[in-house]
FIZAFI-766856 format. One line per 3 residues: their letters; for each residue x, y, z of C-alpha. Coordinates in steps of 0.001 Angstrom, whole numbers, padded with zeros to 6 digits, always signed. Layout:
<pts>
A> X:Y:Z; ...
</pts>
This chain:
<pts>
MQT> -050914:-060949:-000595; -052238:-057830:+001047; -053907:-054974:-000680
ESS> -052748:-051457:-000049; -055841:-050578:+002009; -055545:-053644:+004272
AKN> -051839:-052923:+004738; -052670:-049388:+005832; -055304:-050638:+008296
NNT> -052870:-053128:+009839; -050207:-050470:+009976; -052371:-048084:+011991
NNN> -053364:-050830:+014430; -049795:-052058:+015002; -047826:-048881:+014561
LVP> -046472:-048618:+018097; -044814:-051361:+020097; -045287:-050887:+023848
VER> -042131:-049826:+025689; -042545:-052820:+028022; -042183:-055195:+025071
VNK> -039105:-053364:+023837; -037577:-053460:+027323; -038333:-057183:+027580
LLL> -036713:-057808:+024191; -033659:-055786:+025186; -033283:-057780:+028413
QSI> -033653:-061066:+026527; -031108:-059882:+023976; -028644:-058966:+026703
DTL> -029108:-062392:+028323; -028541:-064085:+024969; -025405:-062039:+024283
EEI> -024051:-062829:+027760; -024498:-066544:+027083; -022708:-066226:+023748
LKN> -019794:-064418:+025394; -019541:-067090:+028127; -019659:-070014:+025681
QQL> -016084:-071323:+025488; -017033:-073652:+022623; -017372:-070669:+020292
PAQ> -014110:-069427:+018786; -012589:-066461:+020574; -012819:-064395:+017376
ERA> -016606:-064836:+017246; -016972:-063908:+020916; -014718:-060884:+020420
TVA> -016783:-059796:+017419; -019979:-060032:+019469; -018394:-058070:+022324
LKI> -017131:-055328:+019998; -020501:-055057:+018254; -022190:-054690:+021653
LEM> -019764:-051923:+022587; -020281:-050294:+019203; -024077:-050423:+019449
TGI> -024092:-048960:+022941; -021777:-046152:+021877; -019029:-047051:+024344
LSQ> -016492:-047209:+021517; -017644:-043865:+020176; -016381:-041136:+022473
TNP> -017993:-038473:+020307; -021470:-039998:+020376; -022229:-041708:+023701
RSP> -025756:-043153:+023827; -027894:-043628:+026898; -030179:-046641:+027412
STL> -033218:-044417:+026811; -031730:-043338:+023476; -031108:-046983:+022576
ISD> -034717:-047860:+023428; -035994:-044930:+021392; -033824:-045904:+018417
AQQ> -034914:-049534:+018708; -038560:-048439:+018794; -038061:-046389:+015621
QIN> -036359:-049310:+013887; -039186:-051662:+014893; -041758:-049195:+013583
QLN> -039807:-048881:+010339; -039592:-052676:+010017; -043353:-052972:+010585
TDN> -043966:-050394:+007870; -041451:-052026:+005509; -042943:-055497:+006052
LTR> -046443:-054254:+005296; -045441:-052427:+002137; -043007:-055074:+000867
NIS> -045751:-057103:-000835; -047164:-054108:-002683; -043960:-052217:-003493
PYP> -042350:-052784:-006912; -039022:-051416:-005606; -036310:-053486:-003910
PKI> -036008:-053016:-000127; -033543:-050475:+001210; -030621:-052003:+003068
AQV> -029140:-049810:+005777; -025365:-049754:+005935; -023976:-049560:+009447
KST> -020599:-047935:+009797; -018272:-050100:+011872; -016008:-048615:+014474
FLP> -012479:-049975:+014606; -009946:-049378:+017317; -006945:-047414:+016040
AVH> -003961:-049611:+015207; -000469:-048681:+016304; +002323:-050197:+014254
VEL> +005890:-049583:+013158; +007224:-050299:+009695; +010931:-050653:+009047
QNF> +011681:-049789:+005444; +014340:-052009:+003819; +014887:-053992:+007029
LSP> +017003:-056497:+005122; +019117:-055748:+002083; +018106:-057627:-001082
EEN> +020991:-060077:-000511; +020054:-060642:+003150; +016412:-061066:+002189
QKA> +017341:-063689:-000427; +019513:-065500:+002130; +016653:-065536:+004683
IEI> +014263:-066914:+002047; +016730:-069657:+001075; +017227:-070699:+004720
AIQ> +013476:-070783:+005272; +012863:-072865:+002127; +015713:-075279:+002885
NRD> +014273:-075925:+006349; +010565:-076018:+005486; +010258:-079552:+006901
QYI> +011200:-078153:+010329; +008419:-075579:+010505; +006134:-075814:+013531
EST> +002421:-075019:+013209; +001519:-071856:+015096; -001415:-071720:+017505
TTT> -003355:-069147:+019466; -003501:-068945:+023244; -007182:-069904:+023071
KAD> -006486:-072872:+020773; -009094:-071548:+018327; -009502:-074063:+015513
KYR> -008379:-072811:+012076; -008077:-069241:+013354; -004423:-068904:+012443
QSY> -003015:-071128:+009734; +000684:-070369:+009725; +004006:-071956:+010579
VLF> +007078:-070693:+012417; +010797:-071386:+012500; +012173:-071126:+016029
SQY> +015429:-069198:+016287; +017240:-071830:+018389; +017023:-074258:+015432
FPE> +018295:-071696:+012905; +021169:-069801:+014547; +022459:-068364:+011253
LAA> +019076:-066838:+010349; +018493:-065701:+013938; +021913:-064006:+014076
LIQ> +021227:-062194:+010797; +017893:-060809:+011991; +019091:-060025:+015528
SKI> +022063:-058093:+014146; +019630:-055846:+012257; +017464:-055215:+015318
</pts>
């Protein structure tokens, strides 16, 4: 356990991380992220999450706040300095550490909702047909064959002409 005075001495000696080290870390991070994105053994959802986080961190998704590489390096340097300070004071601070909340950026969704698409009677009929034919459901998959990504079943219209006709007549 460090004393407050030794923590302060270490802090002044290690306060700044050379830009070369930050640049090297950024390049290594980019290489690592590229490998993750290329790895077909990882589920597509995980790779997509990594890609979106990269875009979010670089500001590409934020049209109102684009960030240059020099800004990213500067921000990273500040975060490293803050982490160094936090790590040195953690052992002597009686307060819990502060956890920064990062606001996620989501792409806007476009959707259409049809109110009362089926009447209550038609809805009941569709439910009954689906329940009566539950042994004929086919497990759905994704185009990437991601394991356990989508766990749902479908009824194909060619096997249920009555249900298909009902829904197609409404469309």
